C-alpha positions as CSV (number, residue, x, y, z in Angstrom):
1,X,-22.8,37.2,5.1
2,X,-22.7,34.1,3.8
3,X,-23.9,31.1,6.0
4,X,-21.1,28.7,7.5
5,X,-19.9,25.9,5.0
6,X,-19.9,22.5,6.8
7,X,-17.9,19.5,5.3
8,X,-18.7,15.8,6.8
9,X,-16.3,12.8,6.5
10,X,-16.4,9.5,8.5
11,X,-13.3,8.4,9.7
12,X,-12.5,5.1,11.1
13,X,-9.4,4.3,12.4
14,X,-7.6,0.5,12.6
15,X,-7.9,-0.8,16.1
16,X,-5.0,-3.0,16.8
17,X,-6.0,-6.1,19.3
18,X,-3.4,-7.6,21.4
19,X,-3.4,-8.0,25.6
20,X,-5.1,-4.3,25.4
21,X,-7.2,-2.6,22.5
22,X,-5.9,0.8,21.5
23,X,-7.0,2.9,18.1
24,X,-4.3,3.3,16.2
25,X,-2.7,6.5,15.4
26,X,-3.8,8.5,12.4
27,X,-3.8,12.1,11.2
28,X,-6.5,14.2,9.9
29,X,-5.3,17.0,7.4
30,X,-7.4,20.0,6.5
31,X,-6.3,22.2,3.9
32,X,-8.0,25.5,3.8
33,X,-6.7,27.6,0.4
34,X,-8.0,31.2,0.1
35,X,-6.9,34.5,-0.4
36,X,-8.2,37.9,1.6
37,X,-8.7,41.1,-0.1
38,X,-5.9,43.8,0.4
39,X,-7.0,46.1,3.7
40,X,-8.8,43.3,5.6
41,X,-6.7,43.0,8.8
42,X,-6.4,38.9,9.8
43,X,-4.3,37.8,12.4
44,X,-6.3,34.8,12.9
45,X,-8.3,32.6,10.5
46,X,-11.2,31.7,13.1
47,X,-12.2,28.0,11.7
48,X,-13.7,25.4,13.6
49,X,-13.1,21.8,14.0
50,X,-15.5,19.7,15.4
51,X,-15.0,15.7,15.8
52,X,-17.9,14.0,17.0
53,X,-17.3,10.6,18.5
54,X,-19.8,8.1,19.6
55,X,-21.7,8.1,23.0
56,X,-21.4,4.7,23.9
57,X,-17.2,5.7,24.0
58,X,-17.0,9.2,25.5
59,X,-15.4,7.5,28.8
60,X,-12.4,5.7,26.9
61,X,-11.6,8.4,24.8
62,X,-9.9,11.7,25.4
63,X,-9.3,14.1,21.6
64,X,-6.5,16.4,21.9
65,X,-5.6,19.0,18.8
66,X,-3.3,20.8,18.4
67,X,-2.5,23.2,15.4
68,X,0.9,22.5,14.0
69,X,2.7,24.4,11.2
70,X,3.6,22.4,8.1
71,X,7.3,21.3,7.8
72,X,8.2,23.8,4.8
73,X,6.0,26.9,6.7
74,X,8.7,26.7,10.1
75,X,10.9,29.8,10.8
76,X,12.2,28.4,14.0
77,X,15.2,26.4,12.8
78,X,14.1,23.8,13.9
79,X,16.1,20.4,13.2
80,X,14.7,17.4,11.4
81,X,16.0,15.0,13.6
82,X,13.3,16.0,16.6
83,X,10.7,13.4,15.9
84,X,7.1,15.2,14.5
85,X,5.3,13.3,17.3
86,X,6.3,15.2,20.0
87,X,3.5,17.3,19.7
88,X,1.2,14.1,20.6
89,X,3.2,13.3,23.6
90,X,0.3,13.3,25.8
91,X,-1.7,11.0,23.5
92,X,-0.6,8.1,23.6
93,X,-0.2,5.9,26.9
94,X,3.0,4.6,27.9
95,X,1.7,1.4,27.4
96,X,1.6,1.9,23.5
97,X,5.2,1.8,23.0
98,X,5.4,-1.9,23.3
99,X,9.3,-1.8,23.8
100,X,9.0,-0.1,27.0
101,X,9.9,0.1,29.6
102,X,13.8,-1.2,29.3
103,X,14.1,-3.9,31.4
104,X,16.0,-2.9,35.2
105,X,19.2,-4.2,34.1
106,X,19.5,-3.6,30.2
107,X,23.1,-3.8,30.2
108,X,23.6,-1.3,27.5
109,X,27.3,-1.8,27.1
110,X,26.8,-5.6,25.6
111,X,25.0,-6.4,22.2
112,X,22.4,-8.8,23.4
113,X,19.4,-6.4,25.2
114,X,20.1,-4.3,21.7
115,X,19.7,-6.8,19.9
116,X,16.6,-7.8,21.9
117,X,15.3,-4.1,22.0
118,X,15.8,-3.8,17.7
119,X,13.4,-7.3,18.0
120,X,10.9,-5.6,20.2
121,X,11.1,-2.6,17.9
122,X,10.8,-3.5,15.2
123,X,7.7,-5.7,16.1
124,X,6.4,-2.3,17.4
125,X,6.5,-0.8,14.2
126,X,5.4,-3.5,12.2
127,X,2.4,-4.8,14.3
128,X,1.3,-1.3,16.3
129,X,2.7,1.4,14.3
130,X,1.7,-0.5,10.9
131,X,1.4,2.7,8.8
132,X,5.0,3.7,6.9
133,X,3.6,7.2,6.1
134,X,2.7,7.5,10.2
135,X,4.8,9.9,12.0
136,X,5.5,7.0,14.6
137,X,6.9,4.9,12.2
138,X,10.0,7.8,11.2
139,X,10.4,7.8,15.0
140,X,10.4,4.0,15.9
141,X,12.7,4.1,12.7
142,X,15.2,6.3,14.5
143,X,15.0,3.8,17.4
144,X,15.4,0.6,15.8
145,X,18.6,1.8,13.7
146,X,19.9,3.2,17.1
147,X,19.6,-0.1,18.8
148,X,20.2,-2.3,15.5
149,X,24.2,-0.4,15.4
150,X,24.9,-0.5,18.9
151,X,24.1,-4.7,18.7
152,X,26.1,-4.5,15.7
153,X,28.8,-2.0,15.4
154,X,30.6,-3.1,12.3
155,X,27.3,-2.9,9.8
156,X,27.0,-2.2,7.1
157,X,30.3,-3.5,6.3
158,X,30.9,-6.6,4.5
159,X,30.7,-9.8,6.5
160,X,33.7,-11.4,6.3
161,X,37.8,-10.9,7.0
162,X,37.0,-10.5,10.6
163,X,34.0,-8.6,10.2
164,X,30.8,-10.6,11.3
165,X,27.6,-11.6,9.7
166,X,24.3,-9.4,11.4
167,X,20.4,-11.0,11.4
168,X,18.3,-10.0,8.7
169,X,15.9,-7.0,9.7
170,X,12.4,-6.2,8.1
171,X,12.8,-5.0,4.4
172,X,10.1,-2.3,5.3
173,X,12.0,-0.5,7.8
174,X,14.4,1.4,5.5
175,X,18.0,1.9,5.8
176,X,17.5,5.9,6.2
177,X,17.1,8.9,8.9
178,X,19.2,11.3,10.5
179,X,21.0,8.1,12.6
180,X,21.6,6.5,9.5
181,X,23.2,9.4,8.2
182,X,25.2,10.6,11.1
183,X,26.6,6.5,11.6
184,X,27.3,6.3,7.7
185,X,29.4,9.4,8.1
186,X,31.4,8.6,11.4
187,X,32.6,4.9,9.6
188,X,33.8,7.0,6.3
189,X,35.7,9.4,8.8
190,X,37.1,6.4,11.1
191,X,36.7,3.3,9.8
192,X,36.0,-0.2,11.4
193,X,37.8,-0.7,14.5
194,X,39.1,-3.7,14.9
195,X,36.9,-5.9,17.3
196,X,38.5,-7.5,20.4
197,X,35.3,-9.9,21.1
198,X,32.8,-9.7,24.1
199,X,34.7,-7.3,26.3
200,X,36.2,-4.9,23.0
201,X,36.1,-1.7,24.8
202,X,35.8,0.6,21.6
203,X,32.2,-1.2,21.0
204,X,31.4,-0.4,24.8
205,X,32.2,3.1,24.3
206,X,29.7,3.0,21.0
207,X,27.2,1.9,22.9
208,X,27.8,4.2,25.9
209,X,27.5,7.1,23.7
210,X,24.3,5.2,21.6
211,X,22.7,5.0,24.9
212,X,22.9,8.2,25.5
213,X,21.5,9.1,22.5
214,X,18.5,6.7,22.4
215,X,17.6,7.6,25.7
216,X,17.7,11.7,24.9
217,X,15.4,10.7,21.7
218,X,12.7,8.7,23.8
219,X,12.1,11.1,25.7
220,X,10.7,13.7,23.4
221,X,7.5,11.2,23.9
222,X,7.3,9.1,26.4
223,X,5.6,9.8,29.1
224,X,7.1,8.0,31.8
225,X,10.9,8.5,33.1
226,X,13.5,5.8,31.4
227,X,15.5,4.7,34.6
228,X,19.4,4.9,34.8
229,X,19.9,0.8,34.0
230,X,22.8,-0.8,34.8
231,X,25.9,-0.9,32.8
232,X,26.4,-4.5,33.5
233,X,29.8,-5.6,31.0
234,X,31.5,-2.5,31.3
235,X,35.5,-3.4,31.3
236,X,37.6,-1.5,33.3
237,X,40.1,0.6,30.9
238,X,42.8,0.3,33.1
């Protein structure tokens, strides 16, 4: 039998410094290619992967390894709407998500809380996640557009003629994703409703719907429960 072949690579994930110090998320992709001879029964390939951490960091670092099929190899009919980082939910502490927890009186039917949340998610993406090819970026971008559309239900209609303008967002957050596709189809089917101002019932109903989507999406990875916050600002339909 040939001796085991060992490859050594040194990886230094970036460190984000703020009110606390964390290791930035990074991925290690190991691609093993080869063919087994016919007649050799192989149910599992016993590859061994080792991670060496300097001794002085032992008390602070927990290493978790998970084997996940590539997206193209999935045969369970899984949807792209489920974030890839669900497999990493035990890897990041709640403090990693700087835009959470939400205020106890979030008021999800009003515009201002959603606009503040969109800005918080944008800062998390550009200052903590940073890397646009990270699965955390895709996850955060989905949440950003939920918050942004909830704050500006007319987006992306052309400002003017009764359609208000909206603040610019960081150009690194591309206008794409599952929620964006769904939103554009919704506008194509129903068009833009006529807003009645801060007490607009249609805007409130839309924000309530997005709130449900937002909570469900966050709970894929966030370890702490999302409390039911108040629906401050909701008007009576009667």
